[in-house]
Every structure is written in C-alpha cells, then in structure tokens.
Residue frames relative to the residue before (quaternion, step in Angstrom):
aa qw qx qy qz dx dy dz
M 1.0000 0.0000 0.0000 0.0000 0.00 0.00 0.00
S 0.0441 -0.7978 0.6008 0.0260 3.55 -0.96 0.79
F 0.1907 -0.7562 0.6167 0.1072 3.51 -1.21 0.65
Q 0.2923 -0.7206 0.5955 0.2014 3.54 -1.02 0.75
I 0.1843 -0.7785 0.5943 0.0823 3.53 -0.77 1.07
I 0.1176 -0.8007 0.5868 0.0269 3.55 -0.71 1.07
M 0.2682 -0.7703 0.5605 0.1432 3.56 -0.74 1.09
K 0.1060 0.7608 -0.6338 0.0907 3.56 -0.87 1.00
S 0.8444 -0.0980 0.0347 0.5256 3.54 -0.66 1.14
N 0.6744 -0.5202 0.2737 0.4467 3.58 0.92 0.96
R 0.5969 0.5169 -0.3846 0.4781 3.60 1.16 0.50
V 0.3410 -0.7327 0.5530 0.2025 3.53 -0.95 0.87
G 0.4026 -0.7763 0.4490 0.1836 3.54 -0.80 1.06
L 0.4660 0.6338 -0.4993 0.3632 3.60 0.60 1.08
D 0.3894 -0.6997 0.5384 0.2624 3.56 -1.05 0.72
D 0.7270 -0.4506 0.2973 0.4244 3.58 -1.29 0.26
H 0.6240 0.5483 -0.3447 0.4372 3.60 0.99 -0.76
K 0.6785 0.4776 -0.2961 0.4731 3.59 0.89 -0.89
W 0.6291 0.5195 -0.3422 0.4661 3.59 1.00 -0.75
D 0.6428 0.5185 -0.3218 0.4630 3.60 0.94 -0.87
R 0.6462 0.5170 -0.3161 0.4639 3.59 1.01 -0.81
I 0.6451 0.5068 -0.3197 0.4741 3.58 0.95 -0.83
L 0.6649 0.5013 -0.3098 0.4589 3.59 0.87 -0.91
S 0.6272 0.5254 -0.3320 0.4695 3.60 1.05 -0.72
L 0.6644 0.5016 -0.3023 0.4643 3.57 0.93 -0.89
V 0.6257 0.5156 -0.3332 0.4812 3.59 1.03 -0.73
A 0.6658 0.5096 -0.3006 0.4546 3.59 0.88 -0.95
E 0.7019 0.4429 -0.2483 0.4994 3.58 1.10 -0.73
T 0.3956 -0.7418 0.4280 0.3316 3.58 1.40 0.06
K 0.4468 0.6647 -0.4678 0.3738 3.57 1.05 0.83
C 0.7490 0.2427 -0.1559 0.5966 3.54 1.31 -0.01
T 0.1418 -0.7743 0.6124 0.0731 3.56 -0.94 0.88
P 0.3275 -0.7549 0.5278 0.2107 3.57 -0.54 1.11
F 0.0939 -0.7777 0.6201 0.0416 3.55 -1.05 0.78
I 0.1018 -0.7787 0.6181 0.0346 3.53 -0.76 1.07
G 0.3388 -0.7796 0.5005 0.1639 3.55 -0.57 1.19
A 0.7124 -0.4767 0.3255 0.3990 3.53 -1.33 0.33
G 0.6480 0.5561 -0.3156 0.4139 3.56 1.05 -0.70
A 0.4978 0.6835 -0.4217 0.3274 3.60 1.21 -0.32
A 0.7684 0.3150 -0.1706 0.5303 3.60 1.06 -0.69
S 0.3410 0.7966 -0.4604 0.1928 3.58 1.25 0.18
T 0.5270 0.6077 -0.4173 0.4229 3.59 1.22 -0.25
W 0.7786 0.3293 -0.1459 0.5138 3.57 1.06 -0.83
I 0.7788 0.2131 -0.0970 0.5819 3.58 1.06 -0.75
P 0.4296 -0.7144 0.4792 0.2747 3.62 -0.65 1.01
L 0.5235 -0.6176 0.4894 0.3240 3.55 -1.19 0.59
A 0.6641 -0.5105 0.3686 0.4031 3.57 -1.23 0.44
S 0.6251 0.5581 -0.3443 0.4233 3.59 1.02 -0.74
H 0.5675 0.5801 -0.3823 0.4419 3.59 1.14 -0.53
F 0.6968 0.4630 -0.2695 0.4770 3.58 0.86 -0.99
S 0.6669 0.5055 -0.3198 0.4444 3.58 0.90 -0.88
N 0.6521 0.5008 -0.3224 0.4691 3.61 0.96 -0.76
E 0.6482 0.5127 -0.3176 0.4648 3.58 0.98 -0.81
W 0.6755 0.4846 -0.2936 0.4720 3.58 0.88 -0.92
S 0.6626 0.5113 -0.3250 0.4403 3.58 0.89 -0.87
T 0.6423 0.5037 -0.3138 0.4850 3.58 1.08 -0.69
N 0.7130 0.4781 -0.2580 0.4432 3.58 0.82 -1.01
Y 0.8050 0.2954 -0.1312 0.4975 3.60 0.99 -0.78
G 0.5495 -0.6799 0.3763 0.3070 3.59 1.18 0.40
Y 0.1365 0.7972 -0.5712 0.1400 3.59 0.90 0.87
P 0.3159 -0.8336 0.4293 0.1449 3.62 -0.51 1.16
L 0.6591 0.5402 -0.3144 0.4182 3.63 1.17 -0.27
D 0.6219 -0.5916 0.3878 0.3359 3.57 -1.30 0.27
D 0.6654 0.5135 -0.3122 0.4427 3.62 1.19 -0.22
S 0.0977 0.8443 -0.5175 0.0988 3.57 0.90 0.98
Y 0.5679 0.5929 -0.3720 0.4331 3.61 1.27 -0.16
D 0.6496 0.5440 -0.2944 0.4421 3.60 1.25 -0.49
L 0.3403 -0.7921 0.4730 0.1819 3.57 -0.16 1.32
S 0.6575 0.5172 -0.3306 0.4369 3.61 0.89 -0.82
R 0.6622 0.4966 -0.3082 0.4689 3.61 0.98 -0.79
V 0.6641 0.4943 -0.3045 0.4711 3.58 0.93 -0.90
A 0.6542 0.5088 -0.3115 0.4648 3.60 0.94 -0.85
Q 0.6392 0.5142 -0.3247 0.4707 3.60 1.01 -0.80
Y 0.6316 0.5278 -0.3245 0.4661 3.59 0.96 -0.83
L 0.6868 0.4815 -0.2899 0.4609 3.58 0.86 -0.95
A 0.6281 0.5300 -0.3359 0.4601 3.60 1.05 -0.73
I 0.6686 0.4845 -0.2987 0.4785 3.59 0.93 -0.87
K 0.6372 0.5266 -0.3185 0.4639 3.56 0.97 -0.86
R 0.6553 0.5149 -0.3061 0.4602 3.59 0.98 -0.84
V 0.6410 0.5149 -0.3214 0.4698 3.60 0.98 -0.83
K 0.6466 0.5182 -0.3202 0.4592 3.59 0.95 -0.85
I 0.6494 0.5082 -0.3167 0.4687 3.58 0.98 -0.84
R 0.6463 0.5176 -0.3172 0.4622 3.62 0.96 -0.81
N 0.6882 0.4923 -0.2842 0.4508 3.59 0.95 -0.90
V 0.6361 0.5220 -0.3236 0.4672 3.58 1.13 -0.58
S 0.6592 0.5463 -0.3000 0.4206 3.57 1.03 -0.82
C-alpha cells in the first residue's frame, strides 16, 4: 500500500485514518518511512546549493554543476595537481 503525501503550506495532506494506517504498517515492519534530503532544506542547504557555489567559485567547466559529487571530485583532482606542481 502506498500513500501520496502532498505538502501544502507546511501541512501534510493526510487524514487521521491514513496516518494511523501508516503508523500501523511501520509498527508491523511492513513500511519503511523515508525522509528525503529536501525535508530539512529550510534549515540545511541542499547539496546542489554547495555544488553550484563551488562550481562558480572554482571554475568548474562542465554542465553538471548541480552534482556535488562531480564538482567535489573535480576540485580534489585540481587540488592534487596544484600540490604536485608546487
């Protein structure tokens, strides 16, 4: 069973019956809740925020500046090259 949760004005669109059903399924280990990275984005920036900032500040040359792992890998390689040249 799956439920679609719709966020509107910081309110989750489920009635009490559906919440009770979800909690029962979790208690019965038939459902695993998953909270995505965006759930805390009000307080903690998303990875794309950091990757875009780094790509701008350090001249990342590719089109996937939203991908933190790619930007971080580029910066790590660039840093190693700079160390080896010095």
